[in-house]
N, C-alpha and C positions, 0 to 999 in steps of 0.2 A: 503490498500501499503505500510505505512513505517510498518507495524506491523510484515508484510512478510519481508521486510527487518531486523527488527529483528531476525524473526525465523532464516531465511535464516544466519544470523552472528553467531544464535547459533548450527547449525550443522557444519561451520565450524570449529566454537570454539571445538566440540567435532571431529571434527576429526583430528585437529591439534592436542589435545590431546593425541590421538589414535598417532601419530606417534610421539610425544613425550615421549610414554612409552615403543612401538615397536624398535625403533630406526631404523634399524641396525647398525648404524655407533654414535660416539659421535655429529659429525660435525652435521646429520638428524636429532639430540634431541636440537640441540641449534639452529637452523635455525625454528623447529618447537615451539621450547620455544618463540622465537621471533614472527613467526606467531600469537602463541597463543596472545601476548601482543597487537599487532599491530589489531585484530579483538576485545579485550577489548577495546581500544581505540574508535575503528569506534561504538561499541556498548554502550557505553558511551553517545557519541556525538549523536547517533538517540536515545537513551532514553531520555536526555536531551530535544531534539526536540520534543520528542512526549509529553513529563510532561510541557512544556514551561520554561524550567529552565537552564539559560543561561551559569550559575557555573559551568555544568556540563561539558563544552567547556574547560574551564578553568581545571579544575582535569583531563580532556583526556590528554590535553596537558603538563601536570605534568607527567602523567604516560606512555607518547609517550618519554620523554626523558628520563625520567628512567629505561626505559624499552630498548630504543638507548645503554644508556651507561653500563649497565647493560653485554647487549650482547658484548659489547667492549669489556668487562673485564672477561667474563666467556672468552670468543675465545680468548686473552690475555693469560691467563693463563693455558687453554687446552693446547696452543703452547709451551709457554714455561716454565711450571711449577712455574714460579711465577708472578704477577702483574709487574716485574718493565723491563720484555725486557731481549734481549738475552743477552746483553752487562754488566747487573747488576752481572756476575757471576767472568767477567774478572776483575771491577772495585772495588772487594774485596778480591784480592788474597796476599797474608803475604807480606810482606815487608820483602827482606833483606838486609843487614847493606848497603848492595853495592850501593845499590836504592838513586839515588840523588833527592832527591825533587825541583822543581824550579816552 
């Protein structure tokens, strides 16, 4: 039963990888890579359960956190072309002599 679950997760990983390669937009690719990371977490938990190694759950949790943070960083970079956000360009304008610093 769980071995069948692992095989189904592997098939889903293959489909997510196919979507990440084919696109058509950058957002489709980002969602596919995020889905790939989520399915990897699920596969780690299933393999840990099959092999009776509970430390795989800790590794899966850490990988899920990295996957979430990475997805947010990539989306922010794609939207703003930097990781600082939209106000970063306005904060770094050159000051003139008439500007007062308060």
